[in-house]
C-alpha positions in Angstrom: 112.6 117.9 77.8 110.7 114.5 77.8 107.8 114.1 80.1 109.7 111.2 81.6 112.7 113.3 82.5 110.8 115.7 84.8 111.3 115.9 88.6 107.7 114.7 89.2 108.3 111.5 87.3 111.6 110.8 89.1 109.9 111.3 92.5 106.9 109.1 91.6 109.2 106.4 90.2 111.4 106.4 93.4 108.5 106.5 95.9 106.5 103.8 94.0 109.5 101.5 93.7 110.2 101.9 97.4 106.6 101.2 98.4 106.5 98.1 96.1 109.8 96.9 97.6 108.4 97.4 101.1 105.3 95.4 100.3 107.6 92.5 99.1 109.7 92.9 102.2 106.6 92.5 104.4 105.3 89.5 102.4 108.5 87.6 102.8 108.5 88.1 106.6 111.1 90.8 106.4 113.8 88.5 105.0 117.1 90.3 104.8 117.5 89.4 101.1 114.3 91.2 100.4 115.3 94.5 102.1 113.6 97.5 100.5 116.9 99.2 99.9 118.0 96.3 97.9 114.8 95.7 95.9 113.7 99.3 95.3 116.6 100.0 93.0 115.6 97.2 90.5 112.4 98.8 89.0 114.2 102.2 89.0 117.1 100.8 86.9 114.7 98.9 84.6 112.5 102.0 84.0 115.5 104.3 83.4 117.0 102.0 80.9 113.7 101.3 79.1 112.9 105.0 78.7 116.4 106.1 78.0 116.6 108.5 81.0 120.1 109.5 82.0 121.2 109.1 85.6 122.1 112.8 85.6 118.4 113.7 84.9 117.1 111.2 87.4 119.5 112.5 90.1 118.4 116.1 89.4 114.7 115.0 89.7 115.2 113.5 93.1 117.1 116.5 94.6 114.3 117.1 97.1 114.8 113.6 98.5 118.5 114.1 98.7 117.9 117.3 100.6 115.9 115.5 103.3 118.7 112.9 103.9 120.3 115.4 106.2 117.3 116.3 108.3 116.2 112.6 108.5 119.6 111.8 109.9 119.4 114.5 112.5 115.9 113.4 113.5 117.4 110.1 114.7 118.5 112.0 117.8 114.9 111.8 119.2 115.0 108.0 120.0 118.5 108.5 121.3 117.3 111.2 123.7 114.7 108.7 125.1 117.6 106.3 126.0 119.8 108.9 127.8 119.1 107.3 131.2 120.8 104.0 130.2 123.4 105.6 128.0 124.8 107.6 131.0 126.0 104.4 132.6 127.9 103.0 129.5 129.1 106.1 127.7 132.8 105.2 128.3 132.3 101.7 126.7 130.4 103.3 123.7 133.1 105.9 123.2 135.9 103.3 123.2 133.9 101.2 120.8 133.5 104.1 118.3 137.2 105.1 118.7 138.3 101.6 117.8 135.5 100.6 115.3 135.4 103.8 113.1 139.1 103.8 112.2 139.0 100.1 111.7 136.1 100.4 109.2 137.8 103.0 107.2 141.3 101.4 107.5 140.1 98.0 106.3 138.6 99.6 103.2 141.8 101.6 102.5 144.0 98.6 103.1 142.0 96.2 100.9 141.7 98.7 98.0 145.4 99.5 98.2 146.3 95.8 98.2 144.2 95.3 95.1 146.1 98.1 93.4 143.4 100.7 93.3 144.5 104.3 92.5 144.4 106.9 95.2 141.2 108.5 93.9 139.4 105.2 94.1 140.7 104.5 97.6 139.6 107.9 98.6 136.1 107.1 97.4 135.9 103.8 99.3 137.4 105.0 102.6 134.1 106.6 103.9 132.1 103.5 103.0 130.8 103.0 106.6 129.3 106.4 107.1 125.9 107.7 106.0 125.6 109.0 102.5 125.4 112.8 103.0 128.6 112.8 105.1 130.4 110.3 102.8 129.8 112.4 99.7 131.5 115.4 101.3 134.3 113.4 102.7 135.0 111.8 99.3 135.4 115.2 97.8 137.9 116.1 100.5 139.9 112.9 99.8 140.0 113.5 96.0 137.5 110.7 95.4 134.4 110.4 93.3 131.1 111.1 95.1 129.1 108.7 92.9 131.5 105.9 93.6 131.4 106.7 97.3 127.6 106.6 97.3 127.7 103.2 95.7 130.3 101.9 98.2 128.1 103.2 101.0 125.0 101.5 99.6 126.8 98.1 99.1 128.3 98.3 102.6 124.9 98.9 104.1 123.2 96.1 102.2 126.0 93.6 103.1 125.9 94.7 106.7 122.2 94.2 107.0 122.4 90.8 105.3 125.3 89.6 107.5 124.1 91.0 110.8 121.5 88.3 111.7 124.0 85.5 111.0 126.6 87.2 113.1 124.2 87.9 116.0 123.1 84.2 116.0 126.7 82.9 115.7 127.9 84.9 118.7 124.6 84.7 120.6 124.2 88.5 120.7 120.8 89.3 122.1 121.4 92.7 123.7 119.7 95.4 121.6 122.3 97.9 122.6 125.1 95.8 121.1 123.0 95.0 118.0 122.3 98.7 117.5 125.9 99.9 117.9 127.1 97.2 115.5 124.6 98.0 112.8 125.0 101.8 113.1 128.8 101.6 112.9 129.1 99.1 110.1 125.9 99.7 108.0 125.1 103.4 108.8 121.6 104.5 107.9 120.5 101.2 106.3 121.7 99.3 109.4 119.9 101.8 111.6 116.6 101.2 109.7 117.2 97.5 110.4 118.0 98.1 114.0 114.7 99.8 114.6 113.1 96.5 113.6 114.7 95.0 116.7 113.2 97.7 118.9 113.6 101.4 119.8 116.6 100.8 122.0 118.5 99.1 119.2 117.5 101.9 116.8 118.6 104.6 119.3 122.1 103.0 119.8 122.4 102.5 116.1 121.6 106.2 115.6 124.3 107.1 118.1 126.9 104.9 116.4 125.9 106.2 113.0 126.4 109.8 114.2 129.6 109.4 116.1 131.2 107.3 113.3 130.3 109.9 110.8 131.6 112.7 112.9 134.9 111.0 113.7 135.5 110.0 110.1 134.5 113.4 108.7 137.0 115.1 111.1 139.9 112.6 111.0 139.9 111.2 107.4 140.4 114.4 105.4 143.1 115.6 107.9 145.0 112.3 107.6 144.4 111.8 103.9 147.6 113.6 102.7 149.6 111.2 104.8 147.6 108.2 103.7 147.8 109.2 100.0 151.5 109.5 100.3 151.7 105.8 101.3 149.6 104.5 98.4 
């Protein structure tokens, strides 16, 4: 095995790329187009291609980071706990928002992919695009999709959501951090939640709530409904 194909190299490459991307993000005044999730992949791709490292080897080397995706998602419950006093008064509205928004997010992906003539396995990969990566990977397996394609769809969805959110908030004059957080969490999952925390702890907490509930509803409902959906494709 090459020295460049070791887990240590993969970890150092990933962490260094992210730190560099974060530095650029801060230097640009946290401009959405310079979001670390968007920029950090560039040096990783360049280095992998230059050194001839396969994606499979790189993925195996970053297994420890993938493992911590789950615990990191669960840890988002802490800021939500701090907002329980206000959440108690609007839990009905939040529940209705998730019950409408989560199916709509998955349904639009399925409908657009089907209209474009995508096969069922591709549609199954795109359907969980608006839920966080660890959940989306498992859901894509249950819908007969490709986990790698699902992960890419999740990443693109999060990036587009983060880029579009400031414009949408200004256009509709949305200044309530609770609404900002719910929108970012439902549409842009973990990437949107990271962006929501930049608006404040309240926005981050509500984004965490939307992320979790959207993932839970999608994970429970989509595999159960998939045989019926696949029959319509």
